[in-house]
C-alpha positions as MATLAB code, in Angstrom:
seq = 'MGAMFGRKKKADAGARTVTLIGRPGCHLCDDARAVVEAVCAETGASWEEKDITRDEELYRAYWEQIPVVLVDGEQHTFWRVDADRLRRELGA';
ca = [
      89.687   83.771  114.179;
      92.538   86.059  113.052;
      95.748   84.207  113.905;
      94.268   80.761  113.372;
      93.569   81.508  109.711;
      96.779   83.418  109.029;
      95.117   86.830  109.056;
      96.670   89.755  110.794;
      94.601   91.750  113.218;
      93.890   95.139  111.680;
      95.471   98.069  113.435;
      93.593  101.171  114.492;
      92.947  103.311  111.369;
      94.988  106.160  112.829;
      98.008  103.874  113.064;
      97.686  102.708  109.442;
      99.690  104.042  106.503;
      98.373  104.220  102.968;
     100.927  104.551  100.168;
      99.935  105.748   96.717;
     102.391  104.744   94.002;
     102.065  106.630   90.744;
     103.762  109.022   88.380;
     103.318  112.593   87.160;
     100.848  113.085   84.317;
      98.808  109.992   85.183;
      95.102  110.887   85.284;
      94.212  107.682   87.141;
      96.832  108.635   89.738;
      95.112  112.014   90.160;
      91.777  110.245   90.696;
      93.351  107.794   93.159;
      95.034  110.626   95.069;
      91.690  112.356   95.605;
      90.128  109.154   96.998;
      93.116  108.293   99.205;
      93.337  111.837  100.548;
      89.610  111.947  101.394;
      89.443  108.489  102.996;
      92.585  109.073  105.053;
      91.210  112.414  106.253;
      88.003  110.640  107.340;
      89.703  107.716  109.052;
      92.772  109.398  110.511;
      95.144  107.129  108.598;
      98.350  108.695  107.353;
      99.253  108.570  103.680;
     102.251  109.114  101.477;
     102.888  109.248   97.765;
     105.757  107.665   95.851;
     106.759  108.383   92.251;
     107.808  105.325   90.210;
     109.918  107.537   87.932;
     112.194  108.270   90.909;
     112.498  104.717   92.239;
     113.721  101.942   89.959;
     112.552   99.146   92.258;
     109.003  100.543   92.388;
     109.088  101.076   88.632;
     110.006   97.440   87.962;
     107.378   96.171   90.395;
     104.431   98.377   89.469;
     104.852  100.199   86.129;
     101.953   98.332   84.480;
      99.604   98.725   87.438;
      99.777  102.382   88.469;
      98.239  103.809   90.420;
      98.859  101.229   93.118;
      97.661  101.594   96.698;
      99.409   99.842   99.562;
      98.054   99.633  103.088;
     100.783   99.115  105.663;
     103.126   98.002  102.878;
     100.803   95.380  101.390;
      99.112   95.866   98.021;
      95.469   96.829   98.442;
      94.454   97.723   94.878;
      95.589   99.136   91.556;
      94.196  101.242   88.687;
      90.979  102.370   90.396;
      90.539  103.003   94.104;
      87.171  102.184   95.641;
      86.621  104.529   98.596;
      84.294  102.140  100.449;
      86.696   99.219  100.095;
      89.600  101.352  101.346;
      87.509  102.541  104.321;
      86.712   98.916  105.217;
      90.385   97.963  104.957;
      91.251  100.799  107.310;
      88.627   99.608  109.760;
      86.271  102.547  109.356;
];
C-alpha cells in the first residue's frame, strides 16, 4: 500500500532521527525533551536538539510553535509531545 498512496515506508526505529527544536527557558521544551529522550532510548532512535535562537531559518519557520519535533526531517508535532504517538511513528 505504501508507494501506491504516496506514503514512505517507515525505516527501522534505530535508523530514525528525531529532532527537537526549541529554545532555552522554554518549559514546554523541557517537557518535550524528557519525552523525546525516553522514547528514543526505548526505540533506539537517535535524537538531536536545535536551538531556534542560534538559527535564523529555524526561528522564522518555528518560533510560534516551539517545541517542534521532526522525525527524519519532517514535522511530527509541536507544543506537546505524545509519547505513544511518537513511539508509533518510530515503528515501536
